[in-house]
PDB file of N, CA, C and O in Angstrom:
ATOM      1  N   UNK A   1       0.858  -1.181   0.000  1.00  0.00           N
ATOM      2  CA  UNK A   1       0.000   0.000   0.000  1.00  0.00           C
ATOM      3  C   UNK A   1       0.899   1.237   0.000  1.00  0.00           C
ATOM      4  O   UNK A   1       1.885   1.301   0.734  1.00  0.00           O
ATOM      5  N   UNK A   2       0.554   2.189  -0.811  1.00  0.00           N
ATOM      6  CA  UNK A   2       1.329   3.422  -0.888  1.00  0.00           C
ATOM      7  C   UNK A   2       1.064   4.295   0.326  1.00  0.00           C
ATOM      8  O   UNK A   2       0.014   4.203   0.962  1.00  0.00           O
ATOM      9  N   UNK A   3       2.040   5.147   0.638  1.00  0.00           N
ATOM     10  CA  UNK A   3       1.932   6.009   1.816  1.00  0.00           C
ATOM     11  C   UNK A   3       0.698   6.906   1.743  1.00  0.00           C
ATOM     12  O   UNK A   3       0.011   7.102   2.746  1.00  0.00           O
ATOM     13  N   UNK A   4       0.420   7.442   0.574  1.00  0.00           N
ATOM     14  CA  UNK A   4      -0.753   8.323   0.442  1.00  0.00           C
ATOM     15  C   UNK A   4      -2.043   7.561   0.721  1.00  0.00           C
ATOM     16  O   UNK A   4      -2.942   8.083   1.381  1.00  0.00           O
ATOM     17  N   UNK A   5      -2.138   6.334   0.225  1.00  0.00           N
ATOM     18  CA  UNK A   5      -3.326   5.527   0.477  1.00  0.00           C
ATOM     19  C   UNK A   5      -3.421   5.149   1.942  1.00  0.00           C
ATOM     20  O   UNK A   5      -4.506   5.150   2.523  1.00  0.00           O
ATOM     21  N   UNK A   6      -2.282   4.825   2.537  1.00  0.00           N
ATOM     22  CA  UNK A   6      -2.273   4.439   3.943  1.00  0.00           C
ATOM     23  C   UNK A   6      -2.708   5.592   4.841  1.00  0.00           C
ATOM     24  O   UNK A   6      -3.422   5.378   5.821  1.00  0.00           O
ATOM     25  N   UNK A   7      -2.289   6.797   4.519  1.00  0.00           N
ATOM     26  CA  UNK A   7      -2.680   7.939   5.349  1.00  0.00           C
ATOM     27  C   UNK A   7      -4.127   8.355   5.103  1.00  0.00           C
ATOM     28  O   UNK A   7      -4.746   8.976   5.967  1.00  0.00           O
ATOM     29  N   UNK A   8      -4.665   8.022   3.948  1.00  0.00           N
ATOM     30  CA  UNK A   8      -6.054   8.372   3.636  1.00  0.00           C
ATOM     31  C   UNK A   8      -7.038   7.394   4.261  1.00  0.00           C
ATOM     32  O   UNK A   8      -8.176   7.758   4.558  1.00  0.00           O
ATOM     33  N   UNK A   9      -6.605   6.161   4.460  1.00  0.00           N
ATOM     34  CA  UNK A   9      -7.503   5.119   4.972  1.00  0.00           C
ATOM     35  C   UNK A   9      -8.127   5.482   6.322  1.00  0.00           C
ATOM     36  O   UNK A   9      -9.342   5.349   6.466  1.00  0.00           O
ATOM     37  N   UNK A  10      -7.355   5.936   7.322  1.00  0.00           N
ATOM     38  CA  UNK A  10      -7.994   6.269   8.605  1.00  0.00           C
ATOM     39  C   UNK A  10      -9.015   7.406   8.490  1.00  0.00           C
ATOM     40  O   UNK A  10      -9.927   7.514   9.309  1.00  0.00           O
ATOM     41  N   UNK A  11      -8.854   8.241   7.477  1.00  0.00           N
ATOM     42  CA  UNK A  11      -9.803   9.338   7.269  1.00  0.00           C
ATOM     43  C   UNK A  11     -10.964   8.914   6.385  1.00  0.00           C
ATOM     44  O   UNK A  11     -11.786   9.739   5.986  1.00  0.00           O
ATOM     45  N   UNK A  12     -11.027   7.611   6.080  1.00  0.00           N
ATOM     46  CA  UNK A  12     -12.113   6.993   5.310  1.00  0.00           C
ATOM     47  C   UNK A  12     -12.221   7.495   3.881  1.00  0.00           C
ATOM     48  O   UNK A  12     -13.314   7.555   3.317  1.00  0.00           O
ATOM     49  N   UNK A  13     -11.089   7.854   3.298  1.00  0.00           N
ATOM     50  CA  UNK A  13     -11.069   8.175   1.874  1.00  0.00           C
ATOM     51  C   UNK A  13     -11.016   6.875   1.092  1.00  0.00           C
ATOM     52  O   UNK A  13     -10.429   5.891   1.543  1.00  0.00           O
ATOM     53  N   UNK A  14     -11.624   6.876  -0.069  1.00  0.00           N
ATOM     54  CA  UNK A  14     -11.551   5.735  -0.963  1.00  0.00           C
ATOM     55  C   UNK A  14     -10.533   6.039  -2.042  1.00  0.00           C
ATOM     56  O   UNK A  14     -10.600   7.088  -2.683  1.00  0.00           O
ATOM     57  N   UNK A  15      -9.597   5.137  -2.248  1.00  0.00           N
ATOM     58  CA  UNK A  15      -8.574   5.326  -3.267  1.00  0.00           C
ATOM     59  C   UNK A  15      -8.850   4.378  -4.422  1.00  0.00           C
ATOM     60  O   UNK A  15      -8.959   3.165  -4.244  1.00  0.00           O
ATOM     61  N   UNK A  16      -8.957   4.948  -5.588  1.00  0.00           N
ATOM     62  CA  UNK A  16      -9.088   4.161  -6.809  1.00  0.00           C
ATOM     63  C   UNK A  16      -7.786   4.320  -7.578  1.00  0.00           C
ATOM     64  O   UNK A  16      -7.369   5.445  -7.852  1.00  0.00           O
ATOM     65  N   UNK A  17      -7.145   3.228  -7.928  1.00  0.00           N
ATOM     66  CA  UNK A  17      -5.873   3.281  -8.647  1.00  0.00           C
ATOM     67  C   UNK A  17      -6.029   2.626 -10.008  1.00  0.00           C
ATOM     68  O   UNK A  17      -6.587   1.537 -10.137  1.00  0.00           O
ATOM     69  N   UNK A  18      -5.521   3.321 -11.024  1.00  0.00           N
ATOM     70  CA  UNK A  18      -5.569   2.830 -12.390  1.00  0.00           C
ATOM     71  C   UNK A  18      -4.219   3.068 -13.042  1.00  0.00           C
ATOM     72  O   UNK A  18      -3.589   4.105 -12.831  1.00  0.00           O
ATOM     73  N   UNK A  19      -3.784   2.109 -13.830  1.00  0.00           N
ATOM     74  CA  UNK A  19      -2.548   2.300 -14.579  1.00  0.00           C
ATOM     75  C   UNK A  19      -2.818   3.188 -15.789  1.00  0.00           C
ATOM     76  O   UNK A  19      -3.958   3.349 -16.224  1.00  0.00           O
ATOM     77  N   UNK A  20      -1.765   3.744 -16.306  1.00  0.00           N
ATOM     78  CA  UNK A  20      -1.865   4.544 -17.521  1.00  0.00           C
ATOM     79  C   UNK A  20      -2.480   3.698 -18.644  1.00  0.00           C
ATOM     80  O   UNK A  20      -3.337   4.163 -19.395  1.00  0.00           O
ATOM     81  N   UNK A  21      -2.022   2.456 -18.737  1.00  0.00           N
ATOM     82  CA  UNK A  21      -2.505   1.573 -19.793  1.00  0.00           C
ATOM     83  C   UNK A  21      -4.006   1.341 -19.685  1.00  0.00           C
ATOM     84  O   UNK A  21      -4.707   1.351 -20.696  1.00  0.00           O
ATOM     85  N   UNK A  22      -4.508   1.133 -18.467  1.00  0.00           N
ATOM     86  CA  UNK A  22      -5.953   0.939 -18.308  1.00  0.00           C
ATOM     87  C   UNK A  22      -6.726   2.182 -18.740  1.00  0.00           C
ATOM     88  O   UNK A  22      -7.741   2.081 -19.431  1.00  0.00           O
ATOM     89  N   UNK A  23      -6.247   3.341 -18.334  1.00  0.00           N
ATOM     90  CA  UNK A  23      -6.952   4.578 -18.680  1.00  0.00           C
ATOM     91  C   UNK A  23      -6.973   4.795 -20.187  1.00  0.00           C
ATOM     92  O   UNK A  23      -7.991   5.202 -20.747  1.00  0.00           O
ATOM     93  N   UNK A  24      -5.849   4.523 -20.842  1.00  0.00           N
ATOM     94  CA  UNK A  24      -5.755   4.741 -22.285  1.00  0.00           C
ATOM     95  C   UNK A  24      -6.422   3.620 -23.076  1.00  0.00           C
ATOM     96  O   UNK A  24      -7.152   3.876 -24.033  1.00  0.00           O
ATOM     97  N   UNK A  25      -6.166   2.364 -22.666  1.00  0.00           N
ATOM     98  CA  UNK A  25      -6.594   1.224 -23.474  1.00  0.00           C
ATOM     99  C   UNK A  25      -7.930   0.607 -23.069  1.00  0.00           C
ATOM    100  O   UNK A  25      -8.548  -0.099 -23.867  1.00  0.00           O
ATOM    101  N   UNK A  26      -8.383   0.860 -21.848  1.00  0.00           N
ATOM    102  CA  UNK A  26      -9.634   0.233 -21.402  1.00  0.00           C
ATOM    103  C   UNK A  26     -10.472   1.220 -20.591  1.00  0.00           C
ATOM    104  O   UNK A  26     -10.874   0.941 -19.462  1.00  0.00           O
ATOM    105  N   UNK A  27     -10.719   2.365 -21.188  1.00  0.00           N
ATOM    106  CA  UNK A  27     -11.474   3.406 -20.500  1.00  0.00           C
ATOM    107  C   UNK A  27     -12.837   2.911 -19.990  1.00  0.00           C
ATOM    108  O   UNK A  27     -13.226   3.287 -18.884  1.00  0.00           O
ATOM    109  N   UNK A  28     -13.573   2.097 -20.736  1.00  0.00           N
ATOM    110  CA  UNK A  28     -14.872   1.640 -20.216  1.00  0.00           C
ATOM    111  C   UNK A  28     -14.758   0.932 -18.861  1.00  0.00           C
ATOM    112  O   UNK A  28     -15.635   1.088 -18.011  1.00  0.00           O
ATOM    113  N   UNK A  29     -13.699   0.164 -18.654  1.00  0.00           N
ATOM    114  CA  UNK A  29     -13.491  -0.503 -17.369  1.00  0.00           C
ATOM    115  C   UNK A  29     -13.225   0.521 -16.262  1.00  0.00           C
ATOM    116  O   UNK A  29     -13.765   0.409 -15.161  1.00  0.00           O
ATOM    117  N   UNK A  30     -12.402   1.503 -16.558  1.00  0.00           N
ATOM    118  CA  UNK A  30     -12.094   2.555 -15.589  1.00  0.00           C
ATOM    119  C   UNK A  30     -13.361   3.340 -15.252  1.00  0.00           C
ATOM    120  O   UNK A  30     -13.651   3.596 -14.083  1.00  0.00           O
ATOM    121  N   UNK A  31     -14.101   3.715 -16.273  1.00  0.00           N
ATOM    122  CA  UNK A  31     -15.336   4.468 -16.056  1.00  0.00           C
ATOM    123  C   UNK A  31     -16.336   3.664 -15.226  1.00  0.00           C
ATOM    124  O   UNK A  31     -17.003   4.217 -14.352  1.00  0.00           O
ATOM    125  N   UNK A  32     -16.441   2.364 -15.498  1.00  0.00           N
ATOM    126  CA  UNK A  32     -17.357   1.518 -14.734  1.00  0.00           C
ATOM    127  C   UNK A  32     -16.939   1.445 -13.271  1.00  0.00           C
ATOM    128  O   UNK A  32     -17.793   1.442 -12.384  1.00  0.00           O
ATOM    129  N   UNK A  33     -15.639   1.387 -13.010  1.00  0.00           N
ATOM    130  CA  UNK A  33     -15.157   1.349 -11.626  1.00  0.00           C
ATOM    131  C   UNK A  33     -15.471   2.659 -10.903  1.00  0.00           C
ATOM    132  O   UNK A  33     -15.878   2.645  -9.742  1.00  0.00           O
ATOM    133  N   UNK A  34     -15.286   3.775 -11.578  1.00  0.00           N
ATOM    134  CA  UNK A  34     -15.585   5.085 -10.980  1.00  0.00           C
ATOM    135  C   UNK A  34     -17.086   5.219 -10.730  1.00  0.00           C
ATOM    136  O   UNK A  34     -17.506   5.655  -9.658  1.00  0.00           O
ATOM    137  N   UNK A  35     -17.886   4.845 -11.720  1.00  0.00           N
ATOM    138  CA  UNK A  35     -19.340   4.917 -11.551  1.00  0.00           C
ATOM    139  C   UNK A  35     -19.825   3.988 -10.441  1.00  0.00           C
ATOM    140  O   UNK A  35     -20.753   4.322  -9.704  1.00  0.00           O
ATOM    141  N   UNK A  36     -19.201   2.835 -10.329  1.00  0.00           N
ATOM    142  CA  UNK A  36     -19.552   1.904  -9.255  1.00  0.00           C
ATOM    143  C   UNK A  36     -19.257   2.487  -7.887  1.00  0.00           C
ATOM    144  O   UNK A  36     -20.053   2.342  -6.959  1.00  0.00           O
ATOM    145  N   UNK A  37     -18.110   3.150  -7.760  1.00  0.00           N
ATOM    146  CA  UNK A  37     -17.751   3.787  -6.493  1.00  0.00           C
ATOM    147  C   UNK A  37     -18.745   4.900  -6.159  1.00  0.00           C
ATOM    148  O   UNK A  37     -19.150   5.056  -5.007  1.00  0.00           O
ATOM    149  N   UNK A  38     -19.124   5.654  -7.153  1.00  0.00           N
ATOM    150  CA  UNK A  38     -20.112   6.718  -6.934  1.00  0.00           C
ATOM    151  C   UNK A  38     -21.464   6.140  -6.535  1.00  0.00           C
ATOM    152  O   UNK A  38     -22.135   6.673  -5.650  1.00  0.00           O
ATOM    153  N   UNK A  39     -21.864   5.054  -7.183  1.00  0.00           N
ATOM    154  CA  UNK A  39     -23.147   4.421  -6.868  1.00  0.00           C
ATOM    155  C   UNK A  39     -23.171   3.880  -5.435  1.00  0.00           C
ATOM    156  O   UNK A  39     -24.217   3.871  -4.786  1.00  0.00           O
ATOM    157  N   UNK A  40     -22.014   3.431  -4.951  1.00  0.00           N
ATOM    158  CA  UNK A  40     -21.922   2.938  -3.566  1.00  0.00           C
ATOM    159  C   UNK A  40     -21.838   4.077  -2.560  1.00  0.00           C
ATOM    160  O   UNK A  40     -21.864   3.838  -1.352  1.00  0.00           O
ATOM    161  N   UNK A  41     -21.739   5.311  -3.040  1.00  0.00           N
ATOM    162  CA  UNK A  41     -21.648   6.459  -2.137  1.00  0.00           C
ATOM    163  C   UNK A  41     -20.255   6.702  -1.610  1.00  0.00           C
ATOM    164  O   UNK A  41     -20.086   7.380  -0.596  1.00  0.00           O
ATOM    165  N   UNK A  42     -19.245   6.157  -2.284  1.00  0.00           N
ATOM    166  CA  UNK A  42     -17.862   6.303  -1.822  1.00  0.00           C
ATOM    167  C   UNK A  42     -17.397   7.750  -1.851  1.00  0.00           C
ATOM    168  O   UNK A  42     -16.408   8.088  -1.201  1.00  0.00           O
ATOM    169  N   UNK A  43     -18.075   8.599  -2.579  1.00  0.00           N
ATOM    170  CA  UNK A  43     -17.679  10.011  -2.675  1.00  0.00           C
ATOM    171  C   UNK A  43     -18.270  10.863  -1.561  1.00  0.00           C
ATOM    172  O   UNK A  43     -17.918  12.035  -1.429  1.00  0.00           O
ATOM    173  N   UNK A  44     -19.158  10.295  -0.765  1.00  0.00           N
ATOM    174  CA  UNK A  44     -19.825  11.055   0.285  1.00  0.00           C
ATOM    175  C   UNK A  44     -19.018  11.032   1.573  1.00  0.00           C
ATOM    176  O   UNK A  44     -18.404  10.021   1.914  1.00  0.00           O
ATOM    177  N   UNK A  45     -19.023  12.133   2.273  1.00  0.00           N
ATOM    178  CA  UNK A  45     -18.317  12.216   3.542  1.00  0.00           C
ATOM    179  C   UNK A  45     -19.013  11.334   4.575  1.00  0.00           C
ATOM    180  O   UNK A  45     -20.242  11.305   4.635  1.00  0.00           O
ATOM    181  N   UNK A  46     -18.242  10.620   5.384  1.00  0.00           N
ATOM    182  CA  UNK A  46     -18.871   9.807   6.434  1.00  0.00           C
ATOM    183  C   UNK A  46     -19.511  10.688   7.490  1.00  0.00           C
ATOM    184  O   UNK A  46     -19.070  11.812   7.729  1.00  0.00           O
ATOM    185  N   UNK A  47     -20.537  10.176   8.108  1.00  0.00           N
ATOM    186  CA  UNK A  47     -21.225  10.928   9.168  1.00  0.00           C
ATOM    187  C   UNK A  47     -20.302  11.090  10.367  1.00  0.00           C
ATOM    188  O   UNK A  47     -19.591  10.159  10.744  1.00  0.00           O
ATOM    189  N   UNK A  48     -20.317  12.251  10.950  1.00  0.00           N
ATOM    190  CA  UNK A  48     -19.518  12.488  12.144  1.00  0.00           C
ATOM    191  C   UNK A  48     -20.265  11.967  13.367  1.00  0.00           C
ATOM    192  O   UNK A  48     -21.472  12.164  13.509  1.00  0.00           O
ATOM    193  N   UNK A  49     -19.545  11.320  14.217  1.00  0.00           N
ATOM    194  CA  UNK A  49     -20.172  10.748  15.417  1.00  0.00           C
ATOM    195  C   UNK A  49     -20.175  11.755  16.551  1.00  0.00           C
ATOM    196  O   UNK A  49     -20.660  11.455  17.642  1.00  0.00           O
TER     197      UNK A  49
END
């Protein structure tokens, strides 16, 4: 796990990682992953306790 991802995890950020090749050669897969994360609400801030 990269340092940036590790430091984001406790703050409940979702990290999506894509290679250059995936973005260039398989954009539909990348787009589906992003849309899936949005559909799950991964972009929303967690409720504060």
